[in-house]
C-alpha positions in Angstrom: -22.6 6.2 -15.9 -21.3 3.4 -18.2 -20.8 3.7 -22.2 -23.2 0.6 -22.7 -25.9 2.3 -20.5 -25.8 5.3 -22.7 -26.3 3.3 -26.0 -29.7 3.4 -27.7 -30.5 -0.2 -27.8 -33.7 -1.4 -29.7 -35.4 -4.7 -30.5 -37.0 -5.8 -33.8 -40.3 -5.1 -34.3 -41.1 -9.1 -34.8 -40.3 -9.8 -31.3 -42.7 -10.9 -29.2 -44.0 -9.6 -26.0 -44.1 -12.7 -23.7 -40.3 -12.8 -23.0 -39.3 -14.7 -26.1 -35.9 -15.1 -27.2 -34.5 -11.9 -28.7 -31.4 -9.8 -29.2 -31.3 -6.0 -29.1 -29.0 -3.7 -31.3 -27.5 -0.3 -30.9 -25.9 1.2 -33.7 -22.6 3.5 -33.2 -20.3 5.4 -35.5 -18.1 2.3 -35.3 -20.2 -0.5 -35.5 -23.5 -2.4 -34.6 -23.5 -3.7 -30.9 -25.3 -6.8 -30.2 -27.1 -8.0 -26.7 -29.2 -10.6 -25.2 -32.5 -8.5 -24.5 -33.4 -11.1 -21.5 -30.0 -10.3 -19.8 -28.6 -7.0 -20.8 -26.1 -7.2 -17.9 -24.1 -9.5 -19.7 -21.4 -8.3 -22.3 -22.6 -7.4 -25.7 -20.6 -7.6 -28.7 -20.1 -5.6 -31.8 -19.5 -5.9 -35.7 -18.8 -3.6 -38.5 -21.4 -2.0 -40.2 -20.6 -4.2 -43.2 -20.6 -7.4 -41.3 -24.0 -6.5 -39.8 -25.5 -5.7 -43.4 -24.2 -9.1 -44.9 -25.9 -10.9 -42.0 -29.3 -9.2 -42.4 -29.0 -10.0 -46.1 -28.4 -13.7 -45.0 -31.1 -13.6 -42.5 -33.7 -12.0 -44.9 -33.0 -13.8 -48.0 -30.5 -16.9 -47.2 -27.7 -15.2 -49.2 -24.5 -17.0 -48.9 -21.7 -15.2 -47.5 -18.5 -14.9 -49.7 -15.9 -14.4 -47.0 
């Protein structure tokens, strides 16, 4: 079994159930991995916990990143 298949992937509760565009995330000790939920065979990317938190703040509050 490969490492990607052992990750616990989840979608946002805001995701639609009709095949809408969406991403899935898996949280690990090293960071957060993100993948396309419509094609889970494609490679995912990873970001640090800090960068993921900054992205979530930006997405929810429209906060500009200062880095």
